[in-house]
Structures are given as C-alpha cells and as structure tokens.
C-alpha positions as CSV (number, residue, x, y, z in Angstrom):
1,M,56.0,47.4,-44.5
2,S,59.7,47.6,-45.5
3,K,58.8,46.2,-48.9
4,I,56.1,48.7,-49.5
5,G,58.5,51.5,-48.5
6,L,61.1,50.3,-51.1
7,I,58.4,50.2,-53.8
8,I,57.3,53.8,-52.8
9,Q,60.9,55.0,-53.0
10,R,61.3,53.3,-56.4
11,E,58.1,54.8,-57.8
12,Y,58.8,58.3,-56.4
13,F,62.4,58.8,-57.3
14,T,62.0,57.1,-60.7
15,R,59.4,59.7,-61.7
16,V,60.9,62.7,-59.9
17,R,64.2,62.3,-61.7
18,N,62.5,61.9,-65.0
19,K,63.1,64.8,-67.5
20,T,59.3,65.0,-68.3
21,F,58.6,65.7,-64.6
22,I,61.2,68.3,-64.3
23,L,60.2,70.1,-67.5
24,S,56.5,70.0,-66.7
25,T,57.1,71.2,-63.1
26,F,59.0,74.3,-64.2
27,L,57.4,75.0,-67.6
28,L,53.7,75.0,-66.5
29,P,54.0,77.9,-64.0
30,I,56.1,79.9,-66.5
31,M,53.5,79.3,-69.2
32,M,50.7,80.4,-66.9
33,I,52.5,83.6,-66.0
34,V,53.3,84.3,-69.6
35,F,49.6,83.8,-70.5
36,I,48.4,86.1,-67.7
37,F,50.9,88.9,-68.2
38,G,50.8,88.5,-72.0
39,S,47.0,88.8,-72.0
40,V,47.3,91.9,-69.9
41,F,50.0,93.4,-72.1
42,F,48.0,92.8,-75.3
43,A,44.8,94.0,-73.6
44,V,46.5,97.3,-72.9
45,K,48.4,97.7,-76.1
46,S,45.6,96.7,-78.4
47,R,43.2,99.4,-77.2
48,E,42.3,101.6,-80.1
49,K,42.0,105.4,-79.5
50,Q,39.6,106.9,-82.0
51,R,39.0,110.6,-82.8
52,V,35.5,111.0,-84.0
53,A,34.1,114.1,-85.8
54,V,30.5,114.9,-84.7
55,V,28.2,116.4,-87.4
56,N,24.7,117.7,-87.3
57,D,24.6,118.6,-83.6
58,P,21.0,119.8,-82.7
59,G,22.5,121.8,-79.9
60,F,22.6,119.5,-76.8
61,F,25.2,116.8,-77.7
62,R,28.2,119.2,-77.4
63,Q,27.7,119.6,-73.7
64,N,26.6,116.1,-73.0
65,L,28.9,113.9,-75.0
66,K,31.8,113.0,-72.8
67,S,35.2,112.0,-74.4
68,D,37.5,109.3,-73.0
69,S,41.1,110.1,-73.7
70,S,42.0,106.4,-74.0
71,T,39.1,105.2,-76.1
72,V,37.0,107.8,-78.0
73,V,37.5,111.6,-78.3
74,F,34.5,113.6,-79.7
75,D,35.3,116.7,-81.8
76,F,32.7,119.3,-82.9
77,T,34.9,121.2,-85.3
78,P,32.8,122.6,-88.2
79,G,33.5,121.9,-91.8
80,I,34.2,118.2,-91.4
81,D,32.4,115.9,-93.8
82,S,32.7,112.4,-95.3
83,A,35.1,113.6,-98.0
84,N,37.8,115.1,-95.8
85,Y,37.5,113.6,-92.3
86,T,40.4,111.2,-92.9
87,E,42.6,114.0,-94.1
88,K,41.9,115.9,-90.9
89,G,43.1,113.0,-88.8
90,Y,39.7,111.6,-87.7
91,G,39.0,107.8,-87.5
92,G,35.3,108.3,-88.2
93,I,32.5,110.8,-88.6
94,L,29.3,110.6,-86.5
95,Y,26.1,111.9,-88.1
96,L,23.5,112.8,-85.4
97,A,19.8,112.8,-85.8
98,S,18.7,116.4,-86.0
99,D,15.3,115.6,-84.4
100,G,17.0,113.8,-81.4
101,G,15.8,110.4,-82.6
102,T,17.5,107.1,-82.2
103,Q,19.0,106.6,-85.7
104,Y,22.6,107.6,-85.9
105,E,25.3,106.8,-88.5
106,L,29.0,106.3,-88.0
107,I,31.2,106.4,-91.1
108,S,34.7,105.1,-91.1
109,K,37.3,103.6,-93.3
110,K,37.9,100.7,-90.9
111,Q,35.4,99.0,-88.7
112,F,35.4,100.2,-85.1
113,G,36.1,97.7,-82.3
114,L,33.4,96.5,-79.9
115,E,34.8,98.6,-77.1
116,S,34.8,101.9,-79.1
117,K,31.4,101.3,-80.6
118,G,29.9,100.4,-77.3
119,Y,31.3,103.6,-75.7
120,I,29.8,105.8,-78.4
121,E,26.4,104.2,-78.0
122,R,26.5,104.6,-74.2
123,Q,27.5,108.3,-74.5
124,L,24.7,108.9,-77.0
125,N,22.1,107.3,-74.7
126,K,23.3,109.4,-71.8
127,A,23.3,112.6,-73.8
128,I,19.7,112.0,-74.9
129,E,18.6,111.1,-71.4
130,S,20.2,114.2,-70.0
131,H,18.5,116.3,-72.6
132,L,15.1,114.8,-71.9
133,L,15.5,115.4,-68.2
134,Q,16.5,119.1,-68.8
135,Q,13.4,119.5,-71.0
136,R,11.2,118.4,-68.0
137,G,12.6,121.2,-65.8
138,I,15.5,119.5,-64.1
139,E,18.3,122.1,-63.7
140,K,21.8,121.3,-65.1
141,S,23.4,121.6,-61.7
142,T,20.8,119.2,-60.1
143,L,21.3,116.8,-63.0
144,D,25.1,116.9,-62.6
145,S,24.9,116.2,-58.9
146,I,22.5,113.2,-59.5
147,T,24.7,111.9,-62.2
148,K,27.8,112.2,-60.0
149,A,26.0,110.4,-57.1
150,S,24.6,107.7,-59.3
151,G,27.9,107.1,-61.0
152,K,29.5,105.9,-57.7
153,A,29.8,102.1,-57.5
154,V,27.7,100.5,-54.9
155,S,29.7,98.4,-52.3
156,L,27.6,95.7,-50.7
157,K,29.3,93.8,-47.8
158,N,27.8,90.5,-46.9
159,K,28.3,89.6,-43.2
160,V,27.5,86.2,-41.9
161,T,26.3,85.7,-38.3
162,D,27.1,82.5,-36.5
163,S,25.1,80.9,-33.6
164,D,27.0,82.9,-31.0
165,G,26.0,86.2,-32.7
166,K,29.4,87.0,-34.0
167,S,29.6,88.2,-37.6
168,K,32.3,88.0,-40.2
169,Q,32.5,89.4,-43.7
170,A,31.8,86.9,-46.6
171,N,33.2,87.1,-50.1
172,A,31.2,85.1,-52.5
173,G,33.4,85.8,-55.5
174,L,36.5,84.7,-53.6
175,A,34.8,81.6,-52.3
176,Y,33.6,80.8,-55.9
177,G,37.2,81.2,-57.2
178,I,38.8,79.1,-54.5
179,G,36.1,76.4,-54.8
180,F,36.3,76.2,-58.6
181,G,40.1,76.2,-58.6
182,S,40.4,73.5,-55.9
183,G,37.7,71.3,-57.6
184,I,39.2,71.5,-61.0
185,L,42.7,70.8,-59.7
186,I,41.5,67.6,-58.0
187,Y,39.5,66.8,-61.1
188,I,42.6,67.0,-63.4
189,T,44.9,65.2,-61.0
190,M,42.5,62.2,-60.6
191,F,42.6,61.8,-64.3
192,I,46.3,62.5,-64.9
193,F,47.8,60.5,-62.0
194,G,45.1,57.8,-62.1
195,A,46.0,57.2,-65.7
196,M,49.7,57.3,-64.8
197,V,49.1,54.5,-62.2
198,M,47.2,52.4,-64.8
199,R,49.9,52.9,-67.5
200,G,52.6,52.0,-65.0
201,V,50.9,48.8,-63.9
202,A,50.1,47.8,-67.5
203,E,53.7,48.5,-68.7
204,E,55.2,46.4,-65.9
205,K,52.8,43.6,-66.7
206,M,53.6,43.7,-70.5
207,N,57.4,43.8,-69.8
208,R,57.1,40.9,-67.3
209,I,58.7,43.1,-64.6
210,A,55.7,42.5,-62.4
211,E,56.4,38.8,-62.3
212,V,59.9,39.4,-60.9
213,I,58.6,41.9,-58.3
214,V,55.7,39.7,-57.3
215,S,58.1,36.9,-56.6
216,S,59.6,38.9,-53.7
217,C,56.5,40.7,-52.4
218,K,52.7,40.3,-52.4
219,P,50.7,41.8,-55.3
220,F,48.8,44.0,-52.8
221,E,52.0,45.5,-51.5
222,L,53.2,46.2,-55.0
223,M,49.9,48.0,-55.9
224,L,49.8,50.0,-52.6
225,G,53.4,51.1,-52.9
226,K,52.9,52.2,-56.5
227,I,49.8,54.2,-55.6
228,I,51.4,56.0,-52.7
229,G,54.6,56.6,-54.6
230,I,52.8,58.3,-57.4
231,A,50.7,60.3,-54.9
232,G,53.9,61.6,-53.5
233,V,55.0,62.7,-57.0
234,G,51.7,64.6,-57.4
235,L,52.0,66.4,-54.1
236,T,55.6,67.4,-54.8
237,Q,54.6,68.8,-58.2
238,F,51.7,70.7,-56.7
239,M,53.7,72.3,-53.9
240,L,56.4,73.3,-56.4
241,W,53.7,74.8,-58.8
242,I,52.2,76.9,-55.9
243,V,55.6,78.2,-54.8
244,L,56.8,78.9,-58.3
245,I,53.6,80.7,-59.4
246,F,53.6,82.8,-56.3
247,V,57.2,83.8,-56.6
248,L,56.9,84.5,-60.3
249,M,53.8,86.7,-60.0
250,T,55.2,88.6,-57.0
251,T,58.5,89.2,-58.9
252,L,57.1,90.1,-62.3
253,Q,54.6,92.5,-60.9
254,F,57.4,94.8,-59.8
255,F,58.6,95.0,-63.3
256,L,55.3,96.3,-64.6
257,P,55.4,100.1,-65.0
258,H,53.0,102.2,-62.9
259,E,51.4,103.6,-66.1
260,T,50.7,100.0,-67.3
261,M,48.9,99.2,-64.1
262,Q,46.7,102.3,-64.4
263,Q,45.9,101.3,-68.0
264,V,45.0,97.8,-66.7
265,Q,42.4,99.4,-64.3
266,E,41.0,101.5,-67.1
267,V,40.6,98.4,-69.4
268,Q,38.9,96.5,-66.5
269,Q,36.4,99.3,-65.9
270,S,35.5,99.6,-69.6
271,Q,35.2,95.8,-69.9
272,Q,32.8,95.6,-67.0
273,Q,30.5,97.9,-68.9
274,L,30.4,95.7,-72.0
275,P,28.3,92.6,-71.9
276,G,30.5,89.5,-72.6
277,G,33.6,91.6,-72.9
278,P,36.9,90.6,-74.5
279,N,38.3,87.1,-73.8
280,N,41.3,88.6,-71.9
281,S,39.2,90.0,-69.0
282,M,39.8,86.8,-66.9
283,A,43.6,87.5,-67.0
284,L,43.0,91.0,-65.9
285,K,40.8,89.8,-63.0
286,I,43.5,87.4,-61.9
287,L,46.1,90.2,-61.9
288,E,43.8,92.4,-59.9
289,A,43.0,89.7,-57.4
290,K,46.7,89.3,-56.7
291,T,46.8,92.9,-55.4
292,Q,43.7,92.7,-53.2
293,F,43.9,91.9,-49.5
294,V,42.0,88.7,-48.6
295,E,39.9,88.8,-45.5
296,G,37.7,86.3,-43.8
297,V,39.2,83.2,-45.4
298,N,40.1,80.2,-43.2
299,W,43.2,79.3,-45.1
300,P,44.4,76.6,-42.7
301,L,41.1,74.7,-43.0
302,I,41.0,75.1,-46.8
303,I,44.6,73.9,-47.2
304,F,44.0,70.9,-44.9
305,C,40.8,69.9,-46.6
306,F,42.4,70.3,-50.1
307,L,45.2,68.0,-49.1
308,F,42.8,65.5,-47.5
309,Y,40.4,65.4,-50.5
310,F,43.3,65.5,-53.0
311,L,44.9,62.4,-51.4
312,G,41.6,60.8,-50.6
313,G,40.2,61.2,-54.1
314,Y,43.4,60.1,-55.7
315,L,43.7,57.0,-53.5
316,F,40.0,56.2,-54.1
317,Y,40.3,56.2,-57.8
318,A,44.0,55.3,-58.3
319,S,43.3,51.8,-56.8
320,L,40.6,51.3,-59.4
321,F,42.9,52.5,-62.2
322,A,45.6,50.1,-60.9
323,A,43.0,47.3,-61.0
324,I,42.3,48.1,-64.7
325,G,46.0,48.3,-65.5
326,S,46.5,44.8,-64.1
327,V,43.9,43.2,-66.4
328,I,44.4,45.0,-69.7
329,N,46.7,43.8,-72.5
330,E,48.1,45.7,-75.4
331,D,44.7,46.7,-76.9
332,P,44.0,50.4,-76.1
333,Q,40.2,49.9,-76.8
334,E,40.1,47.4,-74.0
335,A,41.4,50.0,-71.6
336,Q,38.9,52.6,-72.8
337,A,36.0,50.3,-72.3
338,L,37.1,49.4,-68.8
339,M,37.8,53.0,-67.8
340,L,34.3,54.3,-68.7
341,P,32.6,53.3,-65.4
342,I,35.4,55.0,-63.5
343,T,35.7,58.2,-65.5
344,M,31.9,58.9,-65.7
345,P,31.6,59.6,-61.9
346,I,34.5,62.0,-62.1
347,I,33.0,63.9,-65.0
348,F,29.6,63.9,-63.2
349,A,31.2,65.3,-60.1
350,F,32.7,68.2,-62.1
351,I,29.2,68.9,-63.6
352,I,27.7,69.0,-60.1
353,L,30.6,71.3,-59.0
354,T,29.7,74.0,-61.5
355,S,26.1,74.1,-60.2
356,S,26.9,73.8,-56.5
357,L,29.1,76.9,-56.7
358,S,26.0,78.9,-57.3
359,N,23.9,77.1,-54.7
360,P,26.2,75.2,-52.3
361,N,23.3,74.2,-50.0
362,S,21.2,72.5,-52.6
363,P,20.3,68.8,-51.9
364,V,22.3,67.6,-54.9
365,A,25.4,69.5,-53.7
366,V,25.0,68.2,-50.1
367,W,24.7,64.5,-51.0
368,A,27.3,64.7,-53.8
369,S,29.8,66.1,-51.3
370,I,29.2,63.1,-49.0
371,I,29.2,60.2,-51.5
372,P,32.9,59.2,-52.0
373,F,32.6,58.9,-55.8
374,T,32.0,62.7,-56.1
375,S,32.9,64.2,-52.7
376,P,36.6,65.1,-53.4
377,I,35.5,67.6,-56.1
378,V,32.1,68.8,-54.9
379,M,33.0,69.2,-51.2
380,M,36.0,71.4,-52.1
381,G,33.6,73.6,-54.0
382,R,31.4,74.1,-50.9
383,I,34.1,74.5,-48.1
384,P,35.3,78.0,-49.2
385,F,31.7,79.3,-48.6
386,G,32.1,78.7,-44.9
387,V,32.4,76.0,-42.2
388,P,30.1,75.5,-40.3
389,D,28.0,78.2,-41.9
390,T,27.5,76.6,-45.3
391,V,29.0,73.2,-44.5
392,P,28.1,71.9,-41.1
393,Y,30.6,69.9,-39.2
394,W,28.6,66.8,-39.4
395,Q,28.5,67.0,-43.2
396,L,32.3,67.6,-43.3
397,G,33.0,64.7,-40.9
398,L,30.6,62.3,-42.6
399,S,32.2,63.2,-46.0
400,M,35.7,62.4,-44.7
401,V,34.6,59.2,-43.0
402,T,32.8,57.9,-46.1
403,L,35.8,58.8,-48.3
404,I,38.2,56.9,-46.0
405,G,35.8,54.0,-46.0
406,G,35.5,54.2,-49.8
407,F,39.3,54.2,-50.2
408,L,39.6,51.1,-48.0
409,F,36.9,49.3,-50.0
410,T,38.3,50.2,-53.4
411,T,41.8,49.2,-52.2
412,W,40.5,45.8,-51.0
413,F,38.6,45.3,-54.3
414,A,41.6,46.4,-56.4
415,G,43.9,44.2,-54.4
416,K,41.7,41.2,-55.1
417,V,41.6,42.0,-58.9
418,Y,45.3,42.9,-59.0
419,R,46.3,39.6,-57.5
420,T,44.7,37.7,-60.3
421,G,44.9,40.1,-63.2
422,I,48.6,41.0,-63.0
423,L,49.6,37.4,-63.9
424,M,47.0,36.9,-66.7
425,Y,48.0,37.4,-70.3
426,G,46.2,37.3,-73.7
427,K,42.7,37.3,-72.3
428,K,40.2,40.1,-72.3
429,S,38.5,40.8,-69.0
430,S,35.3,42.5,-68.1
431,W,33.9,44.2,-64.9
432,K,31.7,41.2,-64.3
433,E,34.7,38.9,-64.3
434,M,36.7,41.3,-62.1
435,M,33.8,41.2,-59.6
436,R,34.0,37.5,-59.5
437,W,37.7,37.6,-58.8
438,A,37.0,40.0,-55.9
439,M,34.4,37.7,-54.4
440,K,36.9,34.8,-54.3
441,K,38.4,34.0,-50.9
C-alpha cells in the first residue's frame, strides 16, 4: 500500500502544480461568470425602445392599445404619415385596418426586432378581442376586471405525499436543473479525466518510464495509483470550481445596480411571452435562480450521491481507459478504434439522461440507472426528483452495489491487460486479444 500511496502522491502533485491545472481551475469560473453577467448586460442594453405612430384608428384602438415604456410606445397624434414620421421622431408608422380586420402594415426605415414586433402583434390581438367583447354587451368595467384577474400568473404548487401521510413541496424545474447539471458534469469528467489517464499511461509507456517504475512495483499497483491520483485532481478542481463560482456570483451581484435588476425582470417577462425567445434567456434564468430560496431539496443526499457516482463512474471507466493506454503505441487511429466501445456507453447514457429527466420513472430510466455502464449519469438525473418518492431505496442501493461490483471487475480486467500491454511495443492490439490476456492465469 505504501507504493500505491507514493504513486498517488506523484500523480496528484505533478498535475496540481501544473500551470494548465492552475489556469483552467481559475479561468473557467471567471469565464462562466463573465458569460452569465455579460449575457444579462447585453440583454438589457440591447433592448430597442420604439415609438410607433398609429394611423387610421377606427375608434377602439386608442383605448385598447397599451404602450410599454421599455419596448413600444403607441402614439395617436394626427398628421403623421409615411413621408414625415421619421422627422417627427418615430421609429415606425402602423396602418390599421379601418374595418377591424386582420391585415395591418408596419412601415419603418429599419427592421423591427422580434421582441418589438411580437409585442405589437399581441397588443393588436388584445385590442380586437376587447372590442369584440364590448360589441357583445360586456361593459368596459367588467372587461377590465376580467382582464386584470386573468392577467395574474397562476401559481401551482406540487406537494408529494409519502407513505406516512406527510407532504412536502416538489419543484420539478429545480430537480430538472440539478439532475441535468450533475449528469452532464459526470459525463464531461469521465471523458476528460479518463482520457487523461489513458494519455498518462501511454506517455509513460512510450518514454519507457513505466519499465523503470514497474521494476519497483507491480503493474496493478502502478495503474491503481495513477487512477486514484488523477481522481483526486478531479475532485480538487471540482471543489474549487464550486467555491469560486459561488463566491464570484455572490460578490458580483452586489455590484449590479438596482435599476439593472429591474430591467432584467422586465426582459424575462417579455421573453416568456415570446416562443423560442432570444438565446440569452438561459443566462437570465440562471441569475434569477441565484436569488430564489430553495426549498424541499435534500442537499446532503444529493451531494453524497454526486460524489459517489462521480468517483464510481470515474473509477469504472478510468480503469478501462488505463488498459487502452497500456496497449496503444504512437498511432492515434489505434487509440480511437479501441476507445469506441468505451465511449459509446457514455454517450448512450447521456441520451437516456435527457429523456429520463422528463419521465424519471420510465423502465428505460430505471434500468439505465442500475446498470453500471450508464448508472453514474442516469441515476444522478433521477435522484433530485426525490428519494424514496421517485427513486426507491432498493433501486438506489442496487445501483450503488452494481457500480462498486462493476468497478472491481473493470479494475481486475484492466490490471490483467495492463500487466501485459505496458511492456509490449510495436504491435497493434485488439479487444479480442485483450480479452485473451485477461483470461490468462
């Protein structure tokens, strides 16, 4: 064990002290924060305020068209036409259908943005609807009260009741976000750090360093120490990312003016009314979520399961990546061909994750969260929806047991392959040949 400990220390401190590790650890959170706050800034500053002259009013649009001080302002000043509207300071001129029909024309020197155009269309529809209701005998005061009541957002609270009759509030949107974020983090790390293990083993083999190390320790000890050491690097980087992102978001939010935060809320409300709104809506939702109070989330369980499936998934696949690194030579195509059977289950797990977030109790999601090839990603997509409500204890326990068993099997298999492959040079290997090595006593 002392030899494995020395290898772990070597792998860990060699990578942690590397300039690439330091730069990526500190630059990635800064880039994420710059992206989020930059998107918010441009979303607020890029809003176009249009002053529109309304022409040909049949009589009911003046009282029904509502202006928005930050988007579109309607003006019914007479004497405005297509020849002089720009001189009068208008961005466009709106010709209404005198018969109250559905054909309208907006003339402007520059094309209106999607948000402004959508707002004008919604206001025209509302004005026509209000006029038709008034024609059928609904009084203006009654109509205003109905409009005011129907304009209030409906708040639906989903409470989940357990077997003891106790209920707790559920938040599907929050569970979706936590599940997707956890799953994609594990998905990325299994690729990045697995490939890092493979490259490290391959480089030591090509540089003949492995021959020197193997002379003082067993190949299995060398492989296990390398895998655990790089896992420690990944955990360290993740913990630093979480702390830095939280500190930066908390600190920078105090520097945003109160007026800007109000404008952010206005932009979010307008984007919710537009189908497939602007691309920066996700950044606004992230900023809004930071200010909301999170209830009903079992954070200790989620954090424990994330660390377990992060380590379990990494160890499961890293041993296979190490086995590939021990048999490849300098040909990159050889590495790609051998990696395909390993990378396909990871990609397949991510595909199942995207569907299981919408239906976490589907048979595909349940079995994919138990099979060790896909469980690290899929199970983390199901856990935020509730344990034991959505994920019974037996499913969670069975998933953990199979993942541990899968790690032990892949470690045994990789150790057998590693023992032979690390000392072989100039010969291409295949999975069939690697299987034969593993079966040898």
